[in-house]
N, C-alpha and C positions, 0 to 999 in steps of 0.2 A: 769983259768976259774972262780975260786972263787973271784979273784980280779975284774974280769969283772962283776961278779954277783952283786957285791956291787955297780956297776955303773948303775943307772936307771935315766930315764929322770926327774921324779918328784915323789913325794910321792904317787901320784895316781896310780903308777905302782906297788905298794905293796898291795896285796889283802890277804884276810884270808878266807880259806875254810876248814871247819871241824876243826877249832882251829889251823891250820897250815898256816904258811906264804907261799904265792905263789908270785913269782916275775914275773912280766909281763914286757916285753921289757927290759930284763936285758942285760947289755953290750951295752946299747944304751945311747946316749947323745943327748941333744937337738941340732938341726941344728944351725949352725952359731957360735958355740963356744964349748968349752970343759968344761964340768961341773966337779967339784971336786967330789971326792968319797963321797958317802953318806952311811957310814957304818950303818949297822943294829945293834942297841943296844937295849937291854931290850926286852920288849914284843913287839910283832908285832903290827903294826897299825890296828885299827878297820876298818872294811869294810865300805866304804862310801855307805849309803843307796841311792837308786835312788830318784831323786827329784820328788815329786808328782806334777802332773799338775792339777791345780785347774780350775774349770769352771769360766767363767766371772760372775761377780756379776749380780743379776737380775735387769732388767730395772724398773724404778719407775712406779707405776700404773698410767694409763691415767686418767685425771680428768673426772668425770661424768658430765652429762648435768646440766647446770645451770638453775634451775626452778624458782628462785626468780624473774627474770625480767618478765617472763610470768605471774606469780602470781600477781605481782605488777600492770601489765597492766590490768589484769582482774578485780582486785579490783578497779582500777581507773575508768574503764568503768562502773562498777556497781554503783559507787558513782555518776557519771555523770547522769546515767539513773534515779536513785532515785531522784536526785536534780531536773531534768527536769520534772519528774512526779509530784513532790510536787509543782513546780512552776506553772504547768498547772492546777492542781486541786485547789490550793489556790488563784492563781492570785493576789499576794500581790501588784503588781504595776498597776493593772487594765488594762493590755494590751488586754485582751480578752473580756472585758465587754463594750467596747466602742460601741456607736450607729453607725451602718453602713449606715444610711440614708435611712430608709424605707419610701416609698412614701405613705402618708396617705391622703385620700380625706376628705375634711371638711364634717361635718354632713349635711350641706345644699345641697351639691352636691349629697350625698347619698340619701337624701330625694327626690330630683328631679328625680334621676334615678329610685327610687322605684315608684314614681308617673307615670313616663313614661311607666314602665312595666305594671302597673295597667291599664293604658289607652289602651295599646296594647291588654291586655287580654279582656278588655271591648269591644274593637273594634271587636276582633275575635268572641266574644259572640254575638254581634249585627249582624255581618255578617251571622253567623249561623242561628240566628232567622229570618233574612230577607230571607235567602234561604228557610227556612222551610215555611215561609208565601207564597213565590212565588210558591213553590211546591204544597202547599195546595190549593192555588188559581187555579193552573192549573188542579188539580184533580177535584175541584168543577166545573170548566168550562166544563170538559169532562163529568161530571155526570149530568149536567143541561139538561133538555129536550129542544127540539127545540122550538123556540119562534113561537107561532101561527101567521099566517098572519093577518095583520090589517083588520078590518071590513070595507068594502066599500059599499056604498049605490048606487044602480043603479038609473037611472033616474025615474023609476016608483015607487021608494020608497021601493023596496024590498032589503033585506040585502043579500050580496054576500060574502061568506067566502071560504077559501081554504079547501081542503079536509084534513082529519086528518093525512093522511100518506104523505102529501106533504112535511112537515118539515123533516120527517125522510129521504125521498128520497133526499132532498136537502143536508142533512148532509152526506149521503152516497156518493152523487155526489162530494161533496167537498173533502171527504176523498179519493175518487178515483182519483180526479184530483191531489191532493197532492202526492199520491203514484206514479202516472204517471210522475209528474214533478221530483220527487226524482229519479225514475228509469232512466229518461232521463238524469238527472244530472250525475248519475253514468256512464252511457254509454258515455257521452261526456268526462269523465275523463279516459276512456279506460277500463271500467269494462266489464268482460266477462259474458256470460249467461250459465246456467246449469239447472239441474233438481231442484236445491235448490239455491236460491239467498237471501241473507240477506243484506239489504241496510240501513245504518245509515245516517241520514241527519239532519243538524241544520243550524241556520241562523246567526251566529256571528263568531268572530275570535278566540273563545276559542278552545282548543284542546281536543275534546272528543275522546275516543278510543272504538272501537268495540271489545268485547271479546265474543267468542263462545266456550262453554264447550261441547265437543262431548260426545256421549254415552259411549265411552271407557275411559273417564277421561282426554283425551288430551285437550289442550287449544289452540285455534287459535286466535292470536292477533299480534300486530305489531312486537314483538320480536320473534314470532314463526309463520311466515306467511304461513306455510304449516303444516297441521295437519289433521289426520283422513280422508285423501283424499280431503280436501278442501284447498282453497287458499284465502288469503287476498290480492287482487290485486289492491286495491285503499285505500290509507291512506292519510288523509287530515290534514292540519294545524299543521304539526310537527314542522316547523320552523316559527318564527314570521315574517321573511322576506317574506315567501311565503304564509302566512295566507290569507284566503279569507272569505268573508261573506256568501258564498254559498258552504260550505264544504260538503263532502260526503265520506263514506267508504263503501266498498263492499266486501262480502265474498261469494264464489261460490263453488258449488260441482257439478261435472259431474254426479257422482253416489253416493249419500250420503248413508253411512251405516245406517241401520235401528236403531231406538231408539229415545231417548229424547235429544234434544239440548237446552241448557240453554244460553240465550243471556243476556249479561251484558253491560251496557254503563258506562264507567269509566270517571270521570272528571279529566283528566291527568294534563292539564294546563289551569287554568281559567284566562287568561290574560286580558280579556275585561270586563267580568261581573261575579258576584258570582254565577250565575245560568244561565243555557241554556236550552231552550225548544228543544226537539229532537223528531224525528220520526224514527221508525223502521218499514221498509216495508219488508214483507216476501213473496216471490214469489216461490210457491211450485208447482211442476209438477202435473197437474190434479186438482188443487184447485184454487179458486179465490185469488187475492192478498189480504193480510191482513196488515193493518197499525196500529201500537200502538204508542201513544204519551206519553211523560213523561218529567220530568225536572231533569237535572243533577246539583248537587250542590257540592261545593268544599269539604264539610265535609262528603259526603256519597259515599262510595266506595263498590263495590262488590254486589250491589243490582240487582236482576234479573228484567229485563225489560219485557221479554216475553219468552215463551218456545215453541218449535216446536217438534212435534212428527212425525217421519218418520216410516210408517208401514212396516212390512215385505212384501217383494215382492212375 
C-alpha cells in the first residue's frame, strides 16, 4: 500500500492540510500508460491556490456629442446676417438707390389742370348765383301786386276802369285753375284721394322729390313710401328714360294723425336746368285747396316749402 501510495497521477494530487501532506487519488495512474513512481522527498508541496477569476476590463467611454460643427454653423450664419445688414444699410454698389421710373408731369400740364379746376369751381359758383337769382325773381314775382286793368275810354269820353278787387280775383282764379290742373295730373297718374292730399308738380324733366315730415318724426319720401299712416303713391322723373315735362308726385292720408306736417321739396337730380319752379297743392278735408309756389335749386336741400296743421278731432 505504501508503494501504491507513492504512485499518483500528477503533482496536483498532493495537497497540504494543516501542515500535513494529503494524497489524493493515490495508487492511480493516468489512463493510457503507466507512470513511474513519484516518491515523496523532502517537504511536502505547497497547496495550489485557486485561480482568481477577474472581471472583464471596462469598456471605453462613449464619445460625447460634437458641438463644434453646430457652433461653426451658427457663427457662419451670424456672419452672413451681419454682412447682409451692412450691405443693405450702406449700399456700396448703389443697388437700392436706382430710380424706379416715377411718372412726373411737366409743370405746364399741372398748371393746365389747376386752371381747369379753378374754372370748374367758378362754374359751380356761377350756377349757384344764377339759381339764387332765379329764386329771388320767383319770390319777387309772387310778392308783386296784381297789375291793374288798362284804362279804357268809352264813346262818350267817360273813363272806364276795373274794380280794385278784380285783379285779386284773377290771381285767385289762376291759382285755383293751377291747383285743379295739378290735381287732375296726379289723378291721371293713379293718385288716390283721402282726407289729406299733398301734390307736388313742376314743368321740366328735373327730378324733384316730395318729403313730408310727420308729427311723430317719421319721414315719408321715395325710400319710405309708407309712414305715419300716409302713402306716397305717385313718384315722377326717377329715371331719365321715363322723365316727362309734366311730372307730379302725390302723398295721401285716409285718416291723418293730428299735428304739424312739414313739407320739403328736394332737388334730387337737376338733369335739365339748375332751377325748377314748383307748386305744392294741399287738399285738406273741410278746407279750401291751398297752393304754394317756389323754386328748387341744386345747392339748396332740406328747405321747408309749407307746413300743414291737422287739428285734433
